[in-house]
N, C-alpha and C positions, 0 to 999 in steps of 0.2 A: 556597261558591262555588268551583268548579273552574276553574282557568285552565290552558289548554293552551299549551305553548311552541310557537310556530310559527317556521319559518325559511323564507327565500326559496329555500333549496336542498332538494331531496329528500334523504332520509337517505343513499342510496348516493353521491350527489355530495358530501355533507359528509365522508363517510369517505375518499373519493378525495382531496379537498382536504387533509384532515388528514394523510393518508399522504404526499402530495407535500410538504407543509410539513415533516414530520418528516424525510423523506429529504434535503431541501435543507439542513436545519439540522444533521443529524448526519453526513452523508456526509464532510465535511472531517475530522471526528474519526477516521474509520476509516483515513485515510491516515497511519499512524504511521511514524516514522523507519525502523525495521527493514524494513518493507514497501517503502518508497521506496528504501532502500539496495539491496534485492534487485532491484528493477526496473532500477535504474541499473547494477547490477553483474553482470548475467547476459549471457553471451556464447555465440555459437554454436560457437566453437572454443576449444580449450585454449590455443592460441597467443595469441588475443585477450585471454583472461583473464590470462595470464602477463604480457602487455604492460601491462595495467592494474595488475597487482600491482607491477610495477616503478615505475609512477607513484605508487602508494600507499606505496612503500618497504616492501613485504613480498615474500615469495617464494612461488612455486608457484601452483597452481590446483587446485580441487576440483570434482567433478561434482555437479550438483544436477539430478537427473532427466536429461534429454537436453541440458542446458545446462551451461556452465562458469562458475565464479565465481573471482575472484582471491584470492590468499593461500592459506596452508596449510589453513585451515579457516574456518568461519563466525565463530568467536570472534575470530580474528585479523583477519578482514575488518572486522568491526564496530569493533574498536579502531582499525584503520587509517583507516576512514571518519570516525571521531570526531576523529582528529588531522589530517585533511585541511584 
């Protein structure tokens, strides 16, 4: 006796639903601390980055593409953010 599994949703809708559930479940895990630190620590000007560096009790600013980040380098920045 063969029994066939039936679902109220067609296969393409089931995959779409599963994909949506997976995205909703795992998306928060993708927002790691270093990524969040980068988004909060990027500035359009070197002066803005240096002002933030003073708040973080580090010195300088470094370029990251066309934007600027506070502190002498990324390693110092992450340490300063952990101590904040």
